[in-house]
Steps between C-alpha positions, in 0.01 A plus 500: 500500500694434822862616507727440797748761617785288366328475162443876486863565589623250239279651231629845592862391463421333166337822378807707593723239336295525180549876495877455532489231230312730261759775550785252449350355181436839341844629605664195343293543183596864449865441591519211254335710228744787557794258516405348164488842337837611639667167420366521144661843465837365616476181298382652174581862425786573737701204372446611139644841588798326662556279194485801265755684715734200515491460120561873449795494740645195323479669159652817646793305648564320170489824300729667751755218473486504119529881481789513748693226323446667164629836623798340676587290193476171688300183473170490691471280807303213348461325838337806656277548196400133509400523868289807431329328207417201721346731762293677235383168360398381849299817570333472158391142572362604839305783340351269237350296786364813672263647238212676677395815313313533167749537214795400717542171314550680166743745656702217658504317166645817342758525778598136445537559124708812561714321758571213260614750239704686760655175623610396150634849427711495816663173394543638152681802645726280712589299190546803272801638683328822612361618167331845548205423270413194710524704820271765349247233407526364852424844648192541280364158595565561870322837475184334366528232768532768768175660379311173521634426847399851606146438371490171692607676818248783452217257424555304821572817696156640411336166578689500830359841589145400399512178702652682797213750492256210478667333799477827694130530414445141610686570823288808573180312418604208720589736784163675476304174488699346786450817708124483446491127573720533809287787632181303440642189670626715789157655554330160480755351739468787748120488486502126556753526784300766686170318455662170600656655812178686587304175480716332767562809716128570532425144610798474735403821679134394523612167645743672737245743646233230513723275711599798713134578576426138590804489733362817662183298582295676232321184397254693281782563249448328164720471192364507146726419202389484140610208288570137576865502606664412832415843644132424455541164673697656788231767543232231530703317765566821695134601482401155624756524779373844604142372502595203719694722739203733529268207565737351759526836671121529508464150646761574761318819599171311529666232710652757734162667545340167582759444770316742725184290475654153535824328578713385211522127445831327431402454137423870459833596656690270265311636201575856609868419540517347154323800353741743664794289386377505136448875509848551644657269240324674212602844627864385541507366143346818365752710696790294358368543146461873556857527631622318188325751271636796699857372464455486120 
């Protein structure tokens, strides 16, 4: 199949582009896979740990306010307690929509049940005018609620560690695979580049020295290129030109020898002049082409 130099060059650029495209696609695939794993960790388990901490801090602040007011014989700050209860309720609702681990739904249901009991006990304490038995009941309920929130935090903390290790393993695997793929593509690209450059360099130098020999009046020089590209066509033209120059030179020599035996006619002189002019023109063109190659 005949391929022109332009076609070969275009196909070479397309091949290199495909190598870059393969690397880009696989890099995007592994980065997206790793991003999904890390975002899942942040979205699922880390937020559950945050919600458990926020609820624990809210209960601690309420208990601290109730205990301080009881010891100082004053009424508890109901506004502060109400704000804390609203924050706890908000975190609990967020956690109910973020169930990810096995058994977490039952644990959250227990936390919600304990919080409802705690919530009602707090209002009961505020309405009971600081009765000690109500405060003791409130402490017991909050202790059980603390334990459940601690279990929720530990459950998601362990899942967080496991998923982090999995993300690290995925990252190492992706790095190894991308290193192998990049090395393979690099070797293929380098091999192709050297073979591609060698193909043109070999033909350019053959063409260069062939023209140089013809300019030096070595009309026996011939060029032989494999394939069916422009180099092959140029070699045929140069070989034909060299053959014609050799033939013209032979005819001119014969004509000059015959001059000693007979006088040249006007027609012979004109033909000789034209022949010399063609030889000179061809040599000038070849010299110009040679100069062009030497400048490159």
